[in-house]
C-alpha positions in Angstrom: 18.9 -12.1 55.6 17.2 -12.3 52.2 18.8 -10.2 49.5 16.8 -7.7 47.4 17.4 -6.7 43.8 19.0 -3.5 45.1 21.6 -5.3 47.3 22.4 -7.8 44.6 22.8 -5.2 41.8 21.4 -7.3 39.0 17.7 -8.0 38.4 16.6 -11.3 39.8 13.4 -11.5 37.7 12.2 -11.3 34.2 8.7 -9.8 33.7 6.2 -12.3 32.3 2.6 -10.9 32.2 0.0 -8.7 33.8 -3.5 -10.1 33.7 -6.9 -9.0 35.0 -9.8 -11.2 36.4 -12.8 -11.1 38.7 -13.6 -14.7 39.5 -11.4 -16.5 42.2 -12.2 -19.9 40.7 -9.0 -21.9 40.0 -8.5 -23.4 36.6 -5.9 -25.9 35.2 -2.2 -24.8 35.1 -2.7 -22.3 37.9 -4.9 -20.0 35.7 -7.8 -17.8 36.3 -10.7 -16.6 34.2 -8.8 -13.7 32.7 -10.8 -10.9 31.1 -10.8 -7.2 30.3 -14.5 -6.5 30.3 -16.7 -6.8 33.4 -20.4 -6.2 34.0 -20.9 -3.9 37.0 -23.7 -5.9 38.6 -21.7 -9.1 38.4 -18.5 -7.7 39.9 -17.3 -7.5 43.4 -13.5 -7.5 43.3 -11.3 -7.0 40.3 -7.9 -8.6 40.6 -4.5 -8.0 39.0 -2.2 -11.0 38.5 1.5 -10.1 38.1 3.8 -12.9 37.0 7.5 -13.0 36.5 10.3 -15.5 35.9 12.5 -16.2 38.9 16.2 -16.0 37.9 17.2 -17.4 41.3 15.2 -20.5 40.7 16.8 -23.5 42.5 19.5 -21.2 43.9 18.3 -18.9 46.7 15.5 -17.2 48.5 15.1 -13.5 48.0 12.7 -10.6 48.7 10.9 -8.5 46.2 9.0 -5.2 46.6 5.7 -5.0 44.7 3.4 -2.1 44.0 0.0 -2.6 42.3 -1.9 0.6 41.5 -5.3 1.0 39.9 -6.5 4.2 38.1 -9.8 5.5 36.9 -9.2 7.0 33.4 -12.6 8.8 33.0 -12.3 10.6 36.3 -9.1 12.4 35.4 -7.0 9.3 35.9 -7.8 9.2 39.6 -6.0 6.7 41.7 -8.4 4.0 42.8 -6.0 2.1 45.0 -2.2 1.6 45.7 -1.1 -1.7 47.1 2.4 -1.7 48.4 4.0 -4.8 49.9 7.0 -7.1 50.0 7.0 -10.8 49.2 9.6 -13.6 49.7 10.4 -15.5 46.5 11.0 -19.2 47.1 13.8 -20.8 45.2 11.4 -23.6 44.3 9.2 -21.2 42.2 10.2 -21.0 38.6 7.3 -18.6 37.8 6.1 -16.3 40.6 2.4 -15.1 40.7 1.3 -12.0 42.7 -2.4 -11.7 42.9 -4.2 -8.8 44.6 -7.6 -7.2 44.1 -9.8 -4.2 45.1 -13.5 -3.6 45.4 -16.3 -4.7 47.7 -17.6 -8.1 48.5 -21.1 -7.0 47.4 -21.6 -7.1 43.6 -22.5 -3.9 41.9 -21.5 -1.6 44.8 -17.9 -0.5 44.2 -17.1 -0.6 40.5 -18.9 1.9 38.2 -19.0 2.0 34.4 -15.7 3.3 33.1 -12.2 2.7 31.8 -9.5 1.6 34.3 -6.1 0.2 34.3 -3.8 -1.7 36.7 -0.2 -0.6 36.9 2.5 -3.0 38.2 5.9 -2.0 39.8 8.7 -4.4 40.8 11.4 -2.9 43.1 10.5 0.6 42.1 10.5 -0.1 38.4 7.2 0.1 36.4 7.0 -3.1 34.4 3.4 -3.2 32.9 0.0 -1.6 32.4 -3.2 -3.5 31.7 -6.5 -1.8 30.8 -9.9 -3.1 31.7 -13.5 -1.9 31.3 -16.6 -2.0 33.5 -19.9 -1.9 31.6 -23.4 -1.1 32.9 -26.6 -1.8 31.0 -28.8 -0.9 33.9 -29.7 -4.3 35.2 -28.0 -7.6 36.2 -27.5 -10.0 33.3 -28.7 -13.4 34.3 -30.5 -16.5 33.0 -31.3 -16.5 29.3 -31.2 -12.7 29.0 -28.3 -11.0 27.3 -28.8 -7.2 27.5 -25.8 -6.4 25.4 -26.5 -8.3 22.1 -28.3 -11.0 20.2 -26.4 -13.5 18.1 -27.7 -12.9 14.6 -25.4 -15.1 12.4 -22.5 -17.4 12.8 -20.6 -18.9 9.9 -17.2 -20.6 9.4 -14.6 -20.2 6.7 -11.0 -21.0 5.9 -8.2 -18.5 5.3 -4.6 -17.4 6.0 -3.2 -15.6 8.9 -4.3 -12.1 7.9 -8.0 -13.1 7.3 -10.1 -13.0 4.1 -11.9 -10.1 2.7 -15.7 -10.6 3.3 -16.7 -10.8 -0.4 -14.1 -13.6 -0.9 -15.2 -15.8 2.0 -16.5 -19.3 1.3 -18.6 -20.6 4.2 -18.0 -24.2 5.2 -19.2 -27.0 7.5 -16.4 -29.4 6.7 -12.7 -28.5 6.2 -10.0 -30.3 4.3 -7.3 -31.6 6.7 -4.6 -31.2 4.0 -5.5 -27.7 2.8 -6.8 -25.9 5.9 -4.8 -23.1 7.5 -6.9 -21.0 9.9 -10.6 -21.7 10.7 -12.4 -18.5 11.2 -15.8 -17.6 12.8 -17.8 -14.8 11.2 -20.0 -13.6 14.0 -22.7 -11.0 13.5 -24.2 -9.5 16.7 -27.2 -7.2 16.9 -26.5 -4.4 19.4 -29.1 -4.1 22.1 -27.2 -1.5 24.1 -27.6 1.4 21.7 -27.9 4.2 24.3 -24.1 4.3 24.9 -20.7 3.1 23.8 -19.5 -0.2 25.3 -16.8 -2.8 24.9 -17.4 -6.3 23.6 -14.9 -9.0 24.6 -15.6 -12.3 22.9 -13.7 -15.5 23.4 -13.6 -18.2 20.7 -12.4 -21.5 22.1 -11.7 -24.4 19.7 -12.0 -28.0 21.1 -11.2 -31.3 19.5 -13.3 -34.4 19.8 -11.8 -35.3 23.2 -12.7 -31.9 24.6 -9.1 -30.8 24.6 -8.6 -27.1 24.1 -6.8 -26.8 20.7 -6.7 -23.0 20.8 -8.3 -19.8 21.9 -8.6 -16.3 20.5 -10.0 -13.2 22.1 -11.5 -10.2 20.3 -12.0 -6.9 22.1 -14.0 -4.4 20.1 -15.5 -1.0 20.9 -19.2 -0.9 20.0 -20.6 2.6 19.3 -24.1 3.5 20.2 -25.0 4.1 16.6 -23.9 0.5 15.6 -27.0 -1.5 14.9 -24.8 -4.6 14.1 -21.3 -5.7 15.1 -19.3 -8.1 12.9 -16.4 -9.9 14.5 -14.0 -12.3 12.8 -12.0 -14.7 15.0 -9.8 -17.6 13.8 -7.4 -20.2 15.0 -4.8 -22.3 13.2 -1.5 -22.0 11.4 -0.3 -20.7 8.0 1.2 -24.2 7.5 -1.3 -26.5 5.9 -2.0 -29.8 7.7 -2.1 -28.5 11.3 -5.7 -29.7 11.6 -6.2 -33.5 12.1 -9.3 -35.3 10.8 -12.1 -35.4 13.3 -15.0 -33.6 15.0 -14.5 -30.2 16.5 -16.5 -27.5 18.2 -16.1 -23.7 18.7 -17.5 -22.2 21.9 -18.2 -18.5 22.1 -18.0 -17.0 25.5 -19.0 -13.5 26.7 -18.8 -12.2 30.3 -17.9 -15.7 31.4 -21.1 -17.0 29.8 -21.5 -19.5 27.0 -23.0 -17.8 23.9 -23.0 -20.5 21.3 -21.5 -23.9 20.4 -20.6 -24.5 16.7 -19.7 -28.0 15.6 -17.6 -28.7 12.4 -15.5 -31.5 11.0 -12.1 -31.8 9.4 -11.8 -34.5 6.7 -10.8 -35.1 3.1 -12.6 -32.2 1.4 -14.1 -28.8 1.9 -17.9 -28.8 2.1 -19.8 -25.6 1.7 -22.7 -24.6 4.0 -23.8 -22.8 7.1 -23.2 -24.8 10.3 -25.8 -25.7 12.9 -25.4 -23.6 16.1 -26.3 -24.9 19.6 -27.5 -22.0 21.7 -27.3 -22.4 25.5 -31.1 -22.4 26.1 -32.3 -24.2 23.1 -32.7 -28.0 22.8 -32.3 -28.2 19.0 -29.4 -26.8 17.0 -30.4 -24.0 14.6 -28.9 -22.3 11.5 -28.4 -18.5 12.1 -28.5 -16.3 9.0 -29.1 -12.6 8.8 -31.8 -11.1 6.7 -29.6 -9.6 4.0 -29.9 -9.0 0.3 -29.6 -12.6 -0.7 -33.1 -13.2 0.7 -34.7 -10.5 -1.4 -37.0 -11.4 -4.4 -36.1 -10.6 -8.0 -38.5 -7.7 -8.1 -37.1 -6.3 -4.8 -33.6 -6.4 -6.3 -34.9 -4.6 -9.4 -36.5 -2.0 -7.2 -33.2 -1.5 -5.5 -31.5 -1.1 -8.9 -34.1 1.5 -9.9 -33.5 3.3 -6.6 -29.9 4.1 -7.5 -29.3 7.8 -8.4 -28.8 8.4 -12.1 -27.7 5.6 -14.3 -31.0 5.6 -16.2 -29.5 4.0 -19.3 -27.8 1.3 -17.3 -31.0 0.5 -15.4 -32.9 0.2 -18.6 -30.3 -2.0 -20.1 -30.0 -4.3 -17.1 -33.8 -4.7 -16.8 -34.1 -5.5 -20.6 -31.3 -8.0 -20.3 -33.0 -9.7 -17.4 -36.3 -9.8 -19.3 -34.6 -11.3 -22.3 -33.0 -14.0 -20.1 -36.5 -14.8 -18.7 -37.7 -15.0 -22.3 -35.0 -17.5 -23.2 -35.7 -19.6 -20.1 -39.4 -19.6 -21.0 -38.6 -20.9 -24.5 -36.5 -23.7 -23.0 -39.4 -24.7 -20.7 -41.6 -24.9 -23.8 -39.2 -27.2 -25.6 -37.0 -24.9 -27.7 -33.4 -26.1 -27.9 -31.7 -22.7 -27.5 -28.3 -24.1 -28.5 -26.4 -21.0 -27.5 -25.7 -20.5 -23.8 -27.2 -17.5 -22.0 -24.4 -14.9 -22.0 -23.8 -13.3 -18.6 -20.3 -11.8 -19.2 -20.2 -8.0 -19.3 -17.9 -5.1 -20.0 -18.4 -2.0 -17.8 -16.9 1.1 -19.3 -16.8 4.3 -17.2 -14.8 6.7 -15.1 -14.2 6.2 -11.3 -17.2 6.5 -9.0 -19.9 5.9 -11.6 -21.4 2.9 -9.8 -19.8 0.0 -11.7 -19.0 -2.1 -8.6 -22.5 -1.4 -7.1 -24.2 -2.5 -10.2 -22.0 -5.6 -10.5 -23.0 -6.7 -7.0 -26.7 -6.3 -7.8 -26.3 -8.2 -11.1 -24.7 -11.1 -9.2 -27.8 -11.4 -7.0 -30.1 -11.0 -10.0 -28.3 -13.8 -11.8 -28.7 -16.0 -8.7 -32.4 -15.3 -8.5 -32.8 -16.2 -12.1 -31.0 -19.5 -11.5 -27.9 -18.7 -13.6 -25.5 -18.6 -10.6 -25.5 -20.6 -7.4 -24.2 -17.9 -5.0 -24.4 -14.5 -6.6 -21.4 -13.0 -4.6 -18.8 -10.8 -6.2 -15.0 -11.5 -6.1 -13.2 -8.3 -7.0 -9.6 -8.5 -8.4 -7.2 -6.4 -10.5 -4.0 -7.0 -12.4 -1.9 -7.4 -9.3 -4.2 -10.2 -8.0 -4.0 -12.1 -11.3 -0.5 -11.6 -12.8 2.6 -13.4 -11.4 6.1 -11.9 -11.3 7.8 -15.0 -12.7 7.0 -17.8 -15.2 4.6 -20.3 -13.8 3.1 -18.0 -11.2 0.2 -16.5 -13.2 -1.9 -19.6 -14.0 -2.3 -20.6 -10.3 -3.3 -17.1 -9.3 -5.9 -16.9 -12.0 -7.3 -20.3 -11.2 -7.5 -19.4 -7.5 -9.4 -16.2 -8.3 -11.8 -18.2 -10.6 -12.5 -20.7 -7.8 -13.2 -17.9 -5.3 -15.6 -16.4 -7.8 -17.3 -19.7 -8.7 -21.0 -19.4 -8.3 -20.8 -15.6 -8.5 -19.2 -12.8 -10.3 -15.5 -12.4 -11.1 -15.2 -8.6 -11.2 -11.9 -7.5 -12.8 -11.2 -3.8 -12.2 -9.0 -1.9 -14.6 -8.9 -5.0 -16.8 -7.2 -3.1 -19.6 -4.0 -3.4 -17.6 -3.9 -7.0 -18.6 -3.4 -6.1 -22.3 0.0 -4.5 -22.8 1.4 -3.2 -26.0 1.1 -5.6 -29.0 4.8 -5.9 -29.2 5.2 -6.9 -25.5 5.2 -10.7 -25.9 6.8 -11.3 -22.5 4.0 -9.8 -20.4 2.1 -12.4 -18.3 -1.2 -10.4 -18.7 -1.7 -12.3 -22.0 -1.7 -15.6 -20.1 -4.5 -14.2 -17.9 -6.6 -13.3 -20.9 -6.1 -16.7 -22.5 -7.1 -18.6 -19.3 -10.2 -16.3 -18.9 -11.2 -16.9 -22.6 -11.0 -20.6 -22.1 -13.0 -20.5 -18.8 -15.7 -18.3 -20.4 -15.9 -20.7 -23.4 -16.6 -23.6 -21.1 -20.3 -22.8 -20.8 -20.7 -24.6 -17.5 -18.5 -22.5 -15.3 -21.2 -21.2 -12.9 -19.5 -17.8 -13.1 -20.1 -14.4 -14.7 -17.0 -12.3 -15.6 -17.4 -8.5 -15.5 -14.4 -6.5 -16.7 -14.3 -2.8 -15.9 -12.2 0.3 -16.7 -11.9 3.6 -18.6 -13.9 3.5 -22.0 -11.0 4.0 -24.4 -8.7 1.6 -22.6 -11.4 -1.1 -22.4 -12.0 -0.8 -26.2 -8.3 -1.6 -26.6 -8.5 -4.5 -24.1 -11.4 -6.2 -25.9 -9.6 -5.7 -29.3 -6.4 -7.3 -27.9 -7.7 -10.8 -28.2 -10.2 -12.3 -30.7 -11.6 -14.6 -28.0 -12.6 -11.6 -25.8 -14.6 -10.2 -28.7 -16.6 -13.4 -29.0 -17.3 -13.9 -25.3 -18.2 -10.4 -24.2 -21.6 -9.5 -25.8 -22.9 -7.1 -23.1 -21.5 -3.6 -22.9 -22.6 -1.1 -20.3 -21.3 2.5 -20.5 -21.4 4.3 -17.2 -21.4 8.0 -18.0 -20.3 10.6 -15.6 -23.0 11.8 -13.2 -24.7 15.1 -14.2 -24.4 18.0 -11.7 -28.0 17.6 -10.6 -27.4 13.8 -10.0 -24.2 14.6 -8.0 -26.3 17.0 -5.9 -28.7 14.2 -5.1 -25.7 12.0 -4.2 -24.6 14.7 -1.8 -27.9 14.5 -0.1 -27.6 10.8 0.2 -24.1 11.1 1.5 -25.4 13.4 4.2 -27.8 10.8 5.3 -25.1 8.2 5.4 -22.8 10.4 7.4 -25.7 11.7 9.7 -25.2 15.4 8.9 -27.5 18.1 7.6 -26.6 20.9 5.1 -27.8 24.4 5.7 -29.2 26.3 2.7 -26.0 28.3 2.1 -23.9 25.1 2.6 -26.0 23.2 0.1 -25.6 26.1 -2.4 -21.8 26.2 -2.0 -21.6 22.4 -2.4 -23.7 22.6 -5.6 -21.4 25.3 -6.9 -18.3 23.2 -6.2 -19.9 20.2 -7.9 -20.6 22.3 -11.1 -17.1 23.7 -11.1 -15.5 20.3 -10.7 -17.9 18.8 -13.3 -16.8 21.4 -15.9 -13.1 20.9 -15.3 -13.4 17.1 -15.1 -11.1 14.7 -17.0 -11.2 10.9 -17.0 -9.9 10.8 -13.4 -13.0 12.7 -12.1 -14.2 10.8 -9.1 -18.0 11.3 -9.6 -19.8 9.9 -6.5 -16.4 9.4 -4.7 -15.7 13.1 -5.1 -19.0 14.0 -3.6 -18.7 11.7 -0.6 -15.2 13.0 0.0 -16.6 16.6 -0.1 -19.3 15.9 2.5 -16.7 14.1 4.7 -14.4 17.1 4.6 -17.3 19.4 5.5 -18.2 17.1 8.4 -14.6 17.4 9.6 -14.7 21.2 9.5 -18.0 21.0 11.4 -16.3 19.0 14.1 -13.4 21.4 14.3 -15.8 24.4 14.6 -18.0 23.0 17.3 -15.2 21.7 19.4 -13.9 25.2 19.9 -16.9 26.0 22.0 -18.5 24.5 25.1 -19.2 20.9 24.2 -21.5 20.3 27.2 -24.1 22.7 25.7 -24.3 21.0 22.3 -27.4 19.3 21.2 -27.8 16.8 18.3 -28.7 19.7 15.9 -25.4 21.5 16.6 -23.4 18.3 16.2 -24.9 17.6 12.8 -25.6 21.0 11.2 -23.1 22.0 8.5 -23.0 25.7 7.7 -21.6 27.6 4.7 -18.3 28.3 6.5 -17.6 24.6 7.0 -17.8 24.1 3.2 -15.8 27.3 2.4 -13.0 26.0 4.7 -12.5 23.2 2.3 -11.4 25.6 -0.4 -9.3 27.8 1.9 -5.7 26.9 1.7 -3.6 27.3 4.8 -1.0 30.0 4.7 2.2 28.4 3.4 5.2 29.0 5.7 8.2 28.7 3.4 11.3 27.1 4.8 14.2 29.5 5.3 17.2 27.6 3.9 20.5 29.4 4.3 23.4 28.7 2.0 25.3 25.6 3.1 28.8 27.0 2.8 30.6 23.7 3.6 28.5 21.7 1.0 28.9 24.5 -1.6 32.7 24.6 -1.1 32.9 20.8 -1.4 30.8 20.7 -4.5 32.7 23.5 -6.2 36.0 21.8 -5.4 34.7 18.6 -6.9 33.6 20.5 -10.0 36.9 22.4 -10.3 38.9 19.2 -9.9 37.3 17.8 -13.1 39.5 18.0 -16.2 38.3 20.1 -19.1 34.7 21.3 -19.5 35.8 24.9 -18.9 32.7 26.3 -20.6 30.4 24.3 -18.3 32.3 25.3 -15.2 32.1 29.0 -16.2 28.3 28.8 -16.5 27.9 27.1 -13.1 30.2 29.6 -11.3 28.2 32.5 -12.8 24.9 30.9 -11.5 26.4 30.6 -8.0 27.4 34.2 -8.0 23.9 35.3 -9.1 22.2 33.3 -6.3 24.6 34.7 -3.7 23.7 38.2 -4.9 20.0 37.4 -4.5 20.6 36.1 -1.0 22.6 39.1 0.0 19.8 41.3 -1.4 17.3 39.6 0.9 15.5 37.8 -1.9 14.0 34.4 -1.4 15.6 32.0 -3.8 13.7 28.8 -2.9 11.7 27.6 -5.9 12.3 31.0 -7.7 14.8 29.7 -10.2 13.7 27.7 -13.3 16.7 25.7 -14.2 15.5 22.8 -16.3 18.7 21.9 -18.1 19.8 20.0 -21.2 23.2 18.2 -21.0 24.5 17.7 -24.5 27.6 15.7 -25.2 29.2 12.5 -26.5 29.7 9.5 -24.2 32.2 9.9 -21.4 32.3 13.7 -21.4 31.1 14.0 -17.7 27.4 14.7 -18.1 26.2 12.5 -15.3 29.0 13.5 -13.0 28.4 17.2 -13.5 24.6 16.6 -13.0 25.3 15.1 -9.6 27.6 17.9 -8.6 25.2 20.6 -9.9 22.4 19.0 -7.8 24.6 19.3 -4.7 25.3 23.0 -5.6 21.6 23.7 -5.9 21.0 22.1 -2.5 23.8 24.1 -0.9 22.4 27.3 -2.4 18.9 26.6 -1.1 17.3 26.7 -4.5 15.7 23.4 -4.0 13.9 22.2 -0.9 15.3 18.7 -0.7 18.2 18.8 -3.2 18.3 15.1 -4.1 18.7 13.6 -7.6 16.6 10.8 -9.0 18.2 9.1 -12.0 16.1 7.4 -14.7 15.8 6.6 -18.4 13.2 5.6 -20.9 12.6 2.3 -19.1 11.9 4.0 -15.8 9.2 6.3 -17.3 7.3 4.2 -19.9 4.9 1.4 -19.2 4.0 -1.3 -21.6 0.3 -0.8 -21.7 -2.2 1.9 -22.5 -2.8 4.6 -19.9 -0.1 3.6 -17.5 2.9 5.6 -18.9 1.4 8.9 -17.5 1.0 7.3 -14.1 4.5 5.8 -14.1 6.1 9.1 -15.2 4.1 11.1 -12.7 5.3 8.8 -9.9 8.9 9.3 -10.9 8.4 13.1 -10.9 6.8 12.9 -7.5 9.8 11.0 -6.3 12.1 13.8 -7.6 9.9 16.7 -6.3 12.0 19.1 -4.3 15.1 17.9 -6.2 16.2 16.9 -9.7 15.0 14.3 -12.1 17.9 13.2 -14.3 16.8 11.5 -17.6 19.7 9.8 -19.3 19.4 9.3 -23.0 16.3 11.5 -23.0 16.0 11.4 -26.7 14.8 7.8 -26.5 11.4 9.2 -25.4 10.7 10.7 -28.8 9.5 8.2 -31.5 11.8 5.6 -30.2 13.5 3.7 -33.1 10.7 5.0 -35.3 7.9 2.9 -33.7 4.5 4.2 -34.4 2.2 4.6 -31.5 5.1 4.6 -29.0 4.2 5.7 -25.5 7.2 8.0 -25.2 5.0 11.0 -26.3 2.7 10.2 -23.4 5.7 10.5 -21.0 6.8 13.8 -22.7 3.3 15.3 -22.3 3.2 14.4 -18.6 6.7 15.9 -18.1 5.7 19.1 -19.8 2.6 19.6 -17.7 4.4 19.0 -14.5 7.3 21.3 -15.5 4.7 24.0 -16.0 2.4 23.2 -13.0 5.4 23.0 -10.5 7.7 25.6 -11.8 10.7 26.0 -9.6 9.7 23.1 -7.3 11.9 20.6 -9.2 14.3 20.5 -12.1 14.5 18.2 -15.1 18.0 17.4 -16.3 17.8 15.8 -19.8 21.0 14.3 -21.1 22.1 12.7 -24.4 24.2 12.8 -27.5 24.2 16.1 -29.6 22.4 14.9 -32.7 19.8 12.9 -30.8 19.1 15.6 -28.3 18.4 18.0 -31.2 15.8 15.6 -32.5 14.4 15.2 -28.9 13.9 19.0 -28.5 12.2 19.3 -31.8 9.8 16.4 -31.1 7.4 18.7 -29.2 7.0 22.4 -29.6 6.8 22.9 -25.8 10.1 21.0 -25.0 12.5 23.6 -26.3 10.8 26.5 -24.5 10.7 24.6 -21.2 14.4 24.1 -20.8 16.1 27.1 -19.5 19.8 26.1 -19.8 21.9 24.0 -22.2 25.3 22.8 -21.0 27.5 21.5 -23.9 30.1 19.0 -23.1 32.8 19.0 -25.8 35.0 16.0 -26.5 38.2 16.1 -24.5 41.4 17.3 -26.2 44.4 14.9 -26.4 46.1 16.8 -23.6 42.9 16.5 -21.4 42.7 12.8 -22.2 46.3 12.3 -21.0 45.5 14.3 -17.9 42.5 12.1 -17.2 44.6 8.9 -17.7 47.3 10.2 -15.3 44.6 11.0 -12.7 43.1 7.5 -13.0 46.4 5.9 -12.7 47.4 7.9 -9.6 44.0 7.5 -8.0 44.5 3.7 -8.3 47.9 4.1 -6.5 50.0 3.3 -9.5 53.2 5.2 -10.6 54.1 5.6 -14.3 57.6 6.2 -15.7 58.2 9.2 -17.9 58.8 7.1 -21.0 55.5 5.3 -20.4 53.8 8.7 -19.9 55.1 9.9 -23.3 54.0 6.7 -25.1 50.5 6.8 -23.5 50.1 10.4 -24.5 51.0 9.5 -28.1 48.5 6.6 -28.2 45.7 8.8 -26.8 46.5 11.5 -29.3 46.1 8.8 -32.1 42.8 7.7 -30.6 41.5 11.3 -30.5 42.6 11.9 -34.1 40.7 9.0 -35.6 37.7 9.2 -33.2 34.1 9.1 -34.5 30.8 9.9 -32.9 31.0 6.6 -30.9 34.2 7.6 -29.2 33.8 7.3 -25.4 36.1 10.0 -24.2 36.8 9.4 -20.5 35.1 6.0 -20.6 37.5 4.8 -23.3 40.4 6.2 -21.3 39.3 4.1 -18.4 39.3 1.1 -20.6 42.8 1.9 -21.8 44.0 2.4 -18.2 42.5 -0.9 -17.2 44.2 -2.7 -20.1 47.6 -1.1 -19.1 47.1 -2.2 -15.5 46.3 -5.7 -16.7 49.5 -5.8 -18.7 51.5 -4.6 -15.7 49.9 -7.3 -13.5 50.6 -10.0 -16.1 54.2 -8.9 -16.3 54.8 -9.1 -12.6 52.9 -12.4 -12.3 55.2 -14.0 -14.9 58.2 -13.4 -12.6 59.2 -15.5 -9.7 58.3 -14.0 -6.3 62.0 -13.4 -5.4 62.6 -11.6 -8.8 59.7 -9.2 -8.4 60.9 -5.6 -7.5 60.0 -4.8 -4.0 59.4 -1.2 -4.7 58.0 -1.6 -8.2 54.8 -3.5 -7.6 52.7 -0.4 -8.3 54.9 1.0 -11.2 53.8 1.1 -14.8 56.6 1.0 -17.3 57.1 1.5 -21.1 56.4 -2.1 -22.0 53.1 -2.1 -20.1 51.9 0.7 -22.4 53.6 -0.6 -25.5 51.7 -3.8 -25.4 48.5 -1.9 -25.8 47.3 -2.4 -29.4 45.4 0.8 -29.7 44.7 0.3 -33.4 42.7 -2.8 -32.5 41.1 -1.0 -29.6 40.0 1.7 -32.0 37.9 -0.8 -33.9 36.0 -1.4 -30.7 35.8 2.3 -29.8 34.3 3.1 -33.2 31.9 0.2 -33.4 28.3 1.3 -34.4 25.6 0.7 -31.8 22.2 -0.8 -32.6 19.8 1.6 -34.1 22.5 3.9 -35.7 24.1 3.9 -39.1 27.7 4.9 -39.8 28.1 8.0 -42.0 
């Protein structure tokens, strides 16, 4: 009798795969023509193939229970069929295939358009689900006719595993065997089935010269009825260079088991640019497929497109005049003038976000191409991250790679000012980028235009940062913020793009919002981006409104008509439900015990205990304490007086009391807040505050933010301004703890009139007394599991009293005590290590004696304690 999995106890199989197919034709290696998309009129039966590994291979025969179920998703997940049967598994089968299907032998009768899935069960356990789709274009697809799409364009390019952004693609007919990783197909299809949504499943099969299948990739994409074109990218290869051998190859595109196109290409020594010839199934001669895009437009058509942009009147005039001047120079050359200077095509775009800089850059690339100044006219867009390496030697290769990708077109560097850090920052690799760019632009034969873009003030600083930049950039374009009436026009254009219509009251509210935002704008104002985002939000609210009613009664007008309420909803804030955070008594007790166990700082402890009592009183009175206390605090004290330790404990106490929502602490200093280039300190500081939101931002040595070491133009003031604004805008939502030495913190608080008023509490940490220093030392010794003799205790107390008596402002308090204790422990260890193992006291290994302390030369140690630090002067 054959055993089942149930009688055996352990599983005798390992699930392998669940596949779907319709053709019963056998292929090599026991395979079928697996697919997920089927045409109704070509389909009779649709099969499921369940495969699993036989763990009893070459050992025994056994019986398995199989269930294959098919469901119709669109019709409320209705069960189409349930096939339940048992199969004997031969011990000679390493992999077991179970194939069953459902349908009707007459094509186009049983299966209707819809979404389905097969479900596979083995011995009562569900092991897999596989979706498939049946499409219906209303007629049988046969012969030359493809009722789903027309192949518009097919190009090949090289890239890495995660593909290449479209503007960065270089189209090739020959690939380098040494350098090629993945070879991609860029496929453009024109959608012929625009009356409904459908699924496009495209197979790209790569064959070598001997017609051996090198690799296959499948792309399954949903095509919406409004999609006029569908672009698909499909590549095969490896991230390891050299996986392609020299020779002739072809790519075959297959759709619904029919050959769509054959594309030949070669792999050899070098990359060769171009568009490949494509063999279509029903044409005798190969053809080149290219779409009718902007590249084929005339110069005047491009200028008309430029003129058609909303606003930018000054930019349009400047670009047209520049183009005319270039034509004038070209005409002079034709007439025999030498024109020793090269035609300058490098530009500076200055303006706030959303003012059309990238759009104009793309048009200028095409204009330069039409004028014969560039060979391709494409735009390769980069920023600092794409150009600057993290380590020495990484920057130059990244810059050269970007230049090569931009060759023949435009290298567009967004936020270029980030490459020019402060003048005193000689270690920044952004300088290296600038030097390489200057050299490239000075070449004169580079077949490339460089356009740098960014905020106006920052771009002025960038150009001034290197004399070579001043000499190479002669064209300056200032993109001013759009005017309210221009933004209103952009809103109308955005409605066309998003296929919606504004009612009169909706248009009026949109215009009011635009004017309000325009009046309050700063340099981060989004211009066109803001308007597009506004229309998108209104469209979302339209969708939420109409979906509350009966959708089967909606016409195209109802689905596209934005009313005033849809726009008003953008401004309406949802009612904020505040979290009810009770006092965490366990955490509060633990934190207070930790505070009370600290030696000294009685004044600080008293203030904290009083605060705890006040918050408890508010809680007992039924008041909400969350975000209702404003406890920005200054921690003033010399080194080693416990400022950081108390800050951490105090944060726990605030968390336990429910004053703060999260109750965490983010520790930072000057380096964590200040960036080395213009405009970035505010961003860096804001990000650190965002990280601390709901908790505490602890700024150690906060005085370093104010006119650091007397440097003029230091960015510390930018950080302070950002901190002040966020302290005011988010009162109670987070706390700032600023710590530092007494004299320096006084300078810090006076550095800005708003600083002193923003901090609600000052905790002063006095130097420890000699007795407290001795208590700290004893605690450190016992915490390290050492015992100290009474004579040693007395001597240690005397030495610490001496240290306290002759201390100066550099005295480290508990930190210096820790150094003393470590020195004593070292003396003890050296004493024991000098003895023979048998002479060492068995019970005295952890005992500190008089001699261990006596060897401590505290007079010499004091010279170390009292050493001046860089940037200070002894009084």
